C-alpha positions as CSV (number, residue, x, y, z in Angstrom):
1,M,52.8,74.9,44.2
2,H,55.9,73.1,43.0
3,Y,53.7,70.3,41.5
4,C,52.1,72.8,39.1
5,G,55.4,74.3,38.1
6,V,56.3,71.2,36.2
7,I,53.5,71.4,33.7
8,Y,53.8,75.0,32.5
9,L,55.8,74.2,29.4
10,A,53.5,71.2,28.5
11,N,50.4,73.4,29.1
12,A,51.8,76.2,26.9
13,F,52.3,73.7,24.1
14,T,48.9,72.2,24.6
15,I,47.1,75.5,24.6
16,T,48.9,76.7,21.5
17,T,48.4,73.4,19.6
18,T,44.7,73.2,20.4
19,S,44.3,76.8,19.3
20,I,46.0,75.9,16.0
21,L,43.8,72.9,15.6
22,R,40.6,74.9,16.3
23,T,41.7,77.6,13.8
24,V,42.0,75.1,11.0
25,G,38.7,73.5,11.8
26,T,39.9,70.4,13.6
27,V,38.0,70.7,16.8
28,K,37.5,67.1,17.6
29,I,41.0,66.4,18.8
30,A,41.0,69.5,21.1
31,L,37.6,68.4,22.4
32,Y,38.6,64.8,23.1
33,S,41.9,65.8,24.7
34,T,40.1,68.3,26.9
35,L,37.4,65.8,27.8
36,A,40.0,63.1,28.7
37,S,41.9,65.7,30.8
38,L,38.6,66.6,32.7
39,L,37.8,62.9,33.4
40,V,41.4,62.2,34.6
41,N,41.3,65.3,36.8
42,V,38.0,64.4,38.4
43,F,39.2,60.8,39.0
44,F,42.5,61.8,40.6
45,N,41.0,64.7,42.5
46,Y,38.6,62.3,44.2
47,G,41.3,59.9,45.0
48,L,44.1,62.2,46.0
49,I,42.1,64.9,47.9
50,F,40.1,62.5,50.0
51,G,42.4,59.4,50.1
52,K,40.0,57.2,48.2
53,L,40.6,54.3,45.7
54,G,43.8,53.3,47.5
55,M,45.5,56.7,47.0
56,P,47.0,58.8,49.8
57,Q,45.0,61.6,51.3
58,M,46.9,64.8,50.2
59,G,44.3,67.6,50.4
60,V,45.2,70.6,48.4
61,A,48.5,69.1,47.3
62,G,46.5,66.2,45.9
63,A,44.4,68.6,43.8
64,A,47.6,70.1,42.4
65,L,49.0,66.7,41.6
66,A,45.7,65.6,40.0
67,T,45.7,68.7,37.8
68,M,49.3,68.0,36.8
69,I,48.5,64.5,35.8
70,A,45.4,65.6,33.8
71,R,47.4,68.2,32.0
72,L,50.2,65.7,31.1
73,V,47.5,63.3,29.8
74,E,46.1,66.2,27.6
75,F,49.7,67.0,26.4
76,A,50.3,63.4,25.5
77,I,47.1,63.1,23.5
78,I,47.8,66.3,21.6
79,T,51.4,65.3,21.0
80,V,50.4,62.0,19.4
81,F,48.7,63.9,16.6
82,F,51.7,66.1,15.9
83,V,54.4,63.4,15.9
84,P,55.7,63.2,12.3
85,N,56.4,59.9,10.5
86,R,53.6,57.9,12.1
87,S,51.2,55.9,10.0
88,E,48.3,56.8,12.4
89,N,49.2,60.5,12.3
90,L,46.2,62.7,11.7
91,F,47.8,64.7,9.0
92,S,48.9,61.6,7.0
93,D,45.4,60.4,6.6
94,Q,44.3,61.6,3.1
95,R,40.6,60.9,3.9
96,F,40.8,63.4,6.8
97,L,42.4,66.0,4.6
98,A,39.8,65.5,1.9
99,Q,36.9,65.8,4.4
100,S,38.4,68.8,6.2
101,G,38.0,71.0,3.2
102,Y,41.7,71.6,2.7
103,G,41.9,69.9,-0.6
104,N,45.3,68.2,-0.6
105,G,46.0,69.3,3.0
106,E,48.7,71.9,2.3
107,T,47.6,74.2,5.1
108,V,47.5,71.5,7.7
109,Y,50.8,70.1,6.4
110,E,52.4,73.5,6.8
111,I,51.3,73.8,10.4
112,R,52.7,70.4,11.2
113,R,56.0,71.3,9.4
114,A,56.2,74.5,11.3
115,C,55.8,72.7,14.6
116,F,58.3,69.9,13.9
117,V,61.4,69.8,11.8
118,Q,61.2,66.8,9.6
């Protein structure tokens, strides 16, 4: 149980952020982060529960650790898109903003600004 306690704050941020992204119509980031989390979870579950792939056999504790790792990966993916002042930042790409239907991207920019002080 103490493995999962570490990820509550990161998981709360991830759930909130993916909800915001879905609300403004940016579902691909949430989809890809969830898919990556699922694949990481399956990989580490197999390794840590059964002791395969050179990992220790941990049983139920291994499942908790695998879930924690998967959630942290998901958190990292989501965080990359909300880090201000990056040239690869999703919200700095004018083509994305034009394609998303938000014109000059004011709505998306306001969400990013509300999440991070610039």
